[in-house]
SEBA-456600 format. One line per field, with one value per residue: x, y, z of N, C-alpha, C in turn; residue in one letter. Coordinates in nm, 3 decimals, decimal comma. Layout:
BEGIN
neast: [X;...];
nnorth: [Y;...];
nup: [Z;...];
caeast: [X;...];
canorth: [Y;...];
caup: [Z;...];
ceast: [X;...];
cnorth: [Y;...];
cup: [Z;...];
residu: [A;...];
***
This chain:
BEGIN
neast: [-3,043;-2,821;-2,695;-2,658;-2,461;-2,282;-2,181;-2,045;-1,855;-1,715;-1,607;-1,437;-1,257;-1,148;-1,020;-0,827;-0,684;-0,560;-0,390;-0,467;-0,470;-0,682;-0,595;-0,353;-0,133;-0,053;0,182;0,503;0,635;0,425;0,290;0,473;0,477;0,210;0,199;0,378;0,245;0,010;0,106;0,161;-0,070;-0,337;-0,583;-0,903;-1,096;-0,985;-0,764;-0,512;-0,382;-0,242;-0,381;-0,306;-0,280;-0,528;-0,854;-1,090;-1,388;-1,379;-1,103;-1,048;-1,187;-1,034;-0,789;-0,865;-0,926;-0,673;-0,537;-0,679;-0,621;-0,346;-0,335;-0,455;-0,250;-0,163;0,064;0,251;0,249;0,028;-0,176;-0,162;-0,221;-0,483;-0,623;-0,575;-0,705;-0,963;-1,000;-0,852;-0,548;-0,527;-0,548;-0,298;-0,036;0,199;0,180;0,224;0,485;0,371;0,265;0,031;0,073;0,299;0,313;0,239;0,459;0,664;0,603;0,717;0,987;0,941;0,817;1,029;1,220;1,074;1,052;1,324;1,376;1,214;1,336;1,594;1,531;1,437;1,668;1,843;1,713;1,731;2,006;2,060;1,921;2,067;2,321;2,265;2,143;2,244;2,140;1,868;1,808;1,846;1,649;1,362;1,043;0,749;0,475;0,359];
nnorth: [-3,854;-3,642;-3,333;-3,022;-2,851;-3,022;-3,156;-2,952;-2,889;-3,131;-3,131;-2,910;-2,997;-3,216;-3,087;-2,937;-3,143;-3,255;-3,055;-2,849;-2,525;-2,261;-2,013;-2,052;-2,051;-2,244;-2,202;-2,125;-1,877;-1,700;-1,724;-1,609;-1,345;-1,284;-1,294;-1,088;-0,864;-0,874;-0,794;-0,533;-0,397;-0,220;-0,306;-0,196;-0,184;-0,245;-0,073;-0,038;-0,263;-0,498;-0,652;-0,910;-0,971;-0,925;-1,033;-0,948;-0,936;-0,780;-0,765;-1,031;-1,044;-0,864;-1,000;-1,224;-1,094;-0,992;-1,233;-1,341;-1,150;-1,184;-1,445;-1,396;-1,280;-1,020;-0,752;-0,659;-0,381;-0,317;-0,433;-0,288;-0,035;-0,078;-0,131;0,108;0,291;0,208;0,221;0,436;0,609;0,529;0,257;0,157;0,051;0,192;0,502;0,670;0,912;1,209;1,536;1,571;1,418;1,511;1,655;1,456;1,278;1,452;1,533;1,402;1,496;1,773;1,803;1,722;1,921;2,144;2,085;2,092;2,362;2,486;2,386;2,497;2,769;2,788;2,712;2,918;3,147;3,085;3,091;3,359;3,478;3,373;3,485;3,756;3,788;3,594;3,512;3,497;3,250;3,082;3,127;2,996;2,928;3,063;2,983;2,705];
nup: [0,281;0,119;0,205;0,023;0,127;0,253;0,036;-0,101;0,096;0,104;-0,154;-0,141;0,055;-0,080;-0,294;-0,152;-0,040;-0,260;-0,325;-0,492;-0,593;-0,638;-0,727;-0,840;-1,111;-1,401;-1,547;-1,438;-1,476;-1,536;-1,294;-1,118;-1,216;-1,167;-0,884;-0,824;-0,935;-0,780;-0,535;-0,585;-0,619;-0,469;-0,228;-0,268;-0,078;0,175;0,180;0,307;0,246;0,020;-0,276;-0,267;0,001;0,110;0,218;0,121;-0,081;-0,313;-0,352;-0,414;-0,655;-0,804;-0,806;-0,956;-1,197;-1,268;-1,303;-1,521;-1,718;-1,739;-1,839;-2,080;-2,214;-2,168;-2,088;-1,789;-1,762;-1,924;-1,772;-1,531;-1,635;-1,734;-1,492;-1,360;-1,523;-1,478;-1,193;-1,102;-0,988;-0,728;-0,699;-0,734;-0,532;-0,489;-0,591;-0,910;-0,987;-1,059;-1,173;-1,026;-0,800;-0,676;-0,431;-0,250;-0,271;-0,199;0,056;0,298;0,292;0,296;0,547;0,711;0,652;0,740;1,018;1,085;1,034;1,229;1,462;1,433;1,449;1,715;1,858;1,778;1,888;2,161;2,192;2,135;2,347;2,560;2,517;2,543;2,797;3,030;3,278;3,239;3,134;3,348;3,531;3,685;3,556;3,703;3,699;3,553];
caeast: [-3,028;-2,699;-2,723;-2,564;-2,348;-2,185;-2,118;-1,950;-1,745;-1,636;-1,531;-1,329;-1,157;-1,082;-0,928;-0,713;-0,605;-0,480;-0,301;-0,514;-0,489;-0,757;-0,526;-0,223;-0,125;0,030;0,312;0,573;0,664;0,299;0,262;0,562;0,425;0,083;0,229;0,440;0,138;-0,083;0,167;0,172;-0,203;-0,402;-0,722;-0,981;-1,180;-0,900;-0,685;-0,374;-0,336;-0,240;-0,485;-0,252;-0,296;-0,665;-0,956;-1,213;-1,445;-1,327;-0,964;-1,055;-1,227;-0,918;-0,692;-0,917;-0,910;-0,530;-0,506;-0,737;-0,545;-0,217;-0,360;-0,487;-0,126;-0,137;0,187;0,228;0,213;-0,110;-0,267;-0,164;-0,291;-0,624;-0,679;-0,569;-0,815;-1,089;-1,011;-0,770;-0,414;-0,536;-0,536;-0,155;0,014;0,292;0,130;0,331;0,524;0,314;0,239;-0,079;0,116;0,426;0,302;0,240;0,595;0,753;0,559;0,813;1,101;0,893;0,798;1,162;1,276;0,998;1,094;1,461;1,368;1,160;1,440;1,700;1,479;1,434;1,807;1,896;1,653;1,788;2,146;2,055;1,881;2,178;2,431;2,220;2,115;2,260;2,058;1,731;1,791;1,855;1,529;1,255;0,912;0,669;0,352;0,359];
canorth: [-3,749;-3,563;-3,190;-2,955;-2,793;-3,130;-3,184;-2,844;-2,905;-3,244;-3,090;-2,823;-3,081;-3,296;-2,999;-2,903;-3,265;-3,276;-2,941;-2,762;-2,387;-2,197;-1,895;-2,094;-2,063;-2,358;-2,152;-2,061;-1,737;-1,627;-1,724;-1,510;-1,213;-1,267;-1,262;-0,956;-0,766;-0,877;-0,719;-0,393;-0,338;-0,194;-0,344;-0,072;-0,191;-0,240;0,046;-0,048;-0,397;-0,531;-0,750;-1,041;-0,990;-0,898;-1,135;-0,883;-0,988;-0,701;-0,806;-1,159;-1,012;-0,803;-1,108;-1,301;-1,010;-0,991;-1,367;-1,354;-1,064;-1,249;-1,560;-1,341;-1,235;-0,879;-0,724;-0,600;-0,241;-0,316;-0,465;-0,170;0,071;-0,114;-0,113;0,251;0,356;0,167;0,258;0,552;0,581;0,477;0,110;0,126;0,064;0,305;0,584;0,725;1,051;1,297;1,666;1,558;1,348;1,567;1,687;1,329;1,225;1,550;1,563;1,367;1,588;1,904;1,797;1,718;2,055;2,233;2,055;2,142;2,509;2,520;2,357;2,597;2,896;2,779;2,714;3,053;3,237;3,053;3,138;3,506;3,509;3,337;3,580;3,887;3,783;3,455;3,485;3,472;3,106;3,010;3,150;2,897;2,991;3,050;2,908;2,625];
caup: [0,182;0,139;0,188;-0,069;0,200;0,276;-0,093;-0,124;0,192;0,058;-0,272;-0,095;0,121;-0,182;-0,366;-0,067;-0,020;-0,380;-0,343;-0,599;-0,550;-0,747;-0,776;-0,891;-1,256;-1,438;-1,593;-1,325;-1,507;-1,517;-1,150;-1,057;-1,255;-1,095;-0,743;-0,822;-0,957;-0,668;-0,426;-0,625;-0,632;-0,340;-0,209;-0,260;0,041;0,295;0,156;0,354;0,214;-0,122;-0,307;-0,231;0,145;0,153;0,201;0,077;-0,205;-0,424;-0,374;-0,484;-0,793;-0,870;-0,830;-1,068;-1,316;-1,302;-1,352;-1,655;-1,809;-1,762;-1,927;-2,212;-2,278;-2,142;-2,014;-1,657;-1,784;-1,974;-1,661;-1,442;-1,707;-1,735;-1,358;-1,327;-1,596;-1,416;-1,052;-1,070;-0,936;-0,592;-0,702;-0,729;-0,395;-0,499;-0,701;-0,993;-0,963;-1,161;-1,110;-0,930;-0,678;-0,627;-0,289;-0,179;-0,267;-0,136;0,193;0,403;0,288;0,339;0,692;0,772;0,640;0,830;1,154;1,101;1,041;1,362;1,561;1,417;1,501;1,861;1,907;1,754;1,988;2,292;2,193;2,147;2,484;2,648;2,503;2,589;2,941;3,073;3,396;3,196;3,112;3,474;3,609;3,672;3,540;3,824;3,673;3,428];
ceast: [-2,905;-2,733;-2,619;-2,442;-2,241;-2,112;-2,010;-1,830;-1,656;-1,551;-1,414;-1,219;-1,081;-0,982;-0,806;-0,626;-0,516;-0,386;-0,342;-0,542;-0,560;-0,687;-0,391;-0,231;-0,029;0,170;0,383;0,606;0,540;0,266;0,347;0,515;0,296;0,108;0,290;0,334;0,042;-0,027;0,186;0,038;-0,271;-0,545;-0,802;-1,074;-1,094;-0,809;-0,543;-0,319;-0,332;-0,351;-0,437;-0,279;-0,440;-0,757;-1,089;-1,258;-1,392;-1,182;-0,960;-1,094;-1,110;-0,811;-0,736;-0,898;-0,765;-0,490;-0,557;-0,662;-0,408;-0,232;-0,390;-0,364;-0,093;-0,005;0,152;0,184;0,069;-0,210;-0,277;-0,242;-0,442;-0,688;-0,676;-0,678;-0,948;-1,108;-0,932;-0,635;-0,416;-0,519;-0,389;-0,105;0,119;0,249;0,246;0,363;0,476;0,291;0,127;-0,035;0,249;0,420;0,305;0,382;0,690;0,719;0,659;0,933;1,060;0,872;0,932;1,229;1,205;1,037;1,234;1,461;1,315;1,266;1,552;1,656;1,480;1,575;1,867;1,842;1,713;1,933;2,151;2,019;1,995;2,292;2,392;2,201;2,124;2,172;1,913;1,706;1,788;1,727;1,425;1,124;0,825;0,547;0,361;0,225];
cnorth: [-3,665;-3,416;-3,126;-2,898;-2,899;-3,165;-3,080;-2,858;-3,022;-3,210;-3,001;-2,902;-3,165;-3,212;-2,967;-3,025;-3,292;-3,159;-2,850;-2,624;-2,314;-2,074;-1,928;-2,108;-2,177;-2,315;-2,081;-1,914;-1,651;-1,618;-1,619;-1,368;-1,182;-1,225;-1,123;-0,846;-0,760;-0,801;-0,571;-0,321;-0,332;-0,247;-0,216;-0,070;-0,170;-0,117;0,041;-0,187;-0,414;-0,632;-0,891;-1,073;-0,980;-1,016;-1,076;-0,939;-0,912;-0,738;-0,940;-1,137;-0,952;-0,908;-1,192;-1,225;-1,008;-1,125;-1,385;-1,270;-1,123;-1,366;-1,513;-1,283;-1,088;-0,864;-0,664;-0,454;-0,228;-0,340;-0,348;-0,056;0,046;-0,087;0,034;0,327;0,328;0,223;0,381;0,511;0,518;0,325;0,068;0,149;0,174;0,390;0,643;0,869;1,134;1,433;1,661;1,496;1,402;1,595;1,560;1,275;1,321;1,576;1,521;1,461;1,727;1,908;1,794;1,855;2,154;2,211;2,106;2,295;2,554;2,497;2,460;2,732;2,896;2,786;2,853;3,151;3,213;3,102;3,290;3,548;3,481;3,437;3,718;3,890;3,639;3,418;3,452;3,323;3,027;3,024;3,043;2,972;2,962;2,963;2,832;2,571];
cup: [0,216;0,111;0,096;0,004;0,225;0,147;-0,123;-0,031;0,150;-0,063;-0,234;-0,027;0,020;-0,260;-0,281;-0,042;-0,140;-0,408;-0,456;-0,541;-0,663;-0,802;-0,837;-1,042;-1,290;-1,481;-1,478;-1,350;-1,489;-1,368;-1,079;-1,090;-1,181;-0,950;-0,730;-0,838;-0,838;-0,548;-0,460;-0,629;-0,495;-0,341;-0,189;-0,140;0,166;0,295;0,210;0,334;0,064;-0,149;-0,275;-0,084;0,193;0,128;0,153;-0,057;-0,326;-0,454;-0,449;-0,631;-0,870;-0,899;-0,950;-1,200;-1,361;-1,362;-1,496;-1,757;-1,839;-1,858;-2,070;-2,282;-2,258;-2,065;-1,878;-1,670;-1,835;-1,861;-1,565;-1,506;-1,708;-1,599;-1,317;-1,398;-1,529;-1,275;-1,012;-1,012;-0,799;-0,588;-0,697;-0,588;-0,385;-0,617;-0,781;-0,954;-1,081;-1,094;-1,005;-0,798;-0,624;-0,478;-0,204;-0,163;-0,194;0,010;0,301;0,408;0,336;0,491;0,764;0,767;0,731;0,976;1,182;1,112;1,177;1,469;1,554;1,472;1,654;1,918;1,890;1,858;2,126;2,301;2,205;2,289;2,580;2,638;2,555;2,741;2,990;3,194;3,357;3,173;3,241;3,559;3,581;3,649;3,663;3,804;3,542;3,401];
residu: [M;I;R;P;A;W;I;V;A;G;M;L;L;A;D;S;A;H;G;I;D;P;E;R;L;E;D;P;D;L;Q;Q;R;Y;E;H;L;A;H;Q;L;R;C;L;V;C;Q;N;E;T;I;A;D;S;N;A;T;L;A;A;D;L;R;R;E;V;R;E;L;L;I;A;G;K;T;D;A;D;I;R;S;F;L;T;E;R;Y;G;D;F;V;L;Y;L;P;P;V;T;P;R;T;W;L;L;W;A;A;P;A;L;L;L;L;G;G;A;A;V;A;A;T;I;V;R;R;R;M;R;T;A;S;A;D;P;A;A;L;E;E;E;P;E;N;L];
***
């Protein structure tokens, strides 16, 4: 008696031997759009991986959904809009610049400016101290 697990394993091996990829689309243009979209969408489980890179079940479902929408003739913008309505902006690997995300996009520049301001303040204080009392900079602190 042949067990069902052996039948499934045989089918999988037969598919891989023939080069059949279940996520491959027949149209090369659709395949390219599919791959591009899969690298723009975030896996909601892994959070730091795109759905193209993730092995999570939800990522596989999202890949299938994207593939079906592409086959149905939807544009890339329609697909992004559909997934954003369903899962929010978080599904996009690069969230859009909107008033809600301004702080997210401006944070690196704000941190850089804040660090530069702190460094300038420290240098200015040291220069004032050096010009007022040069010996104060040469003294070693007793207890560190």
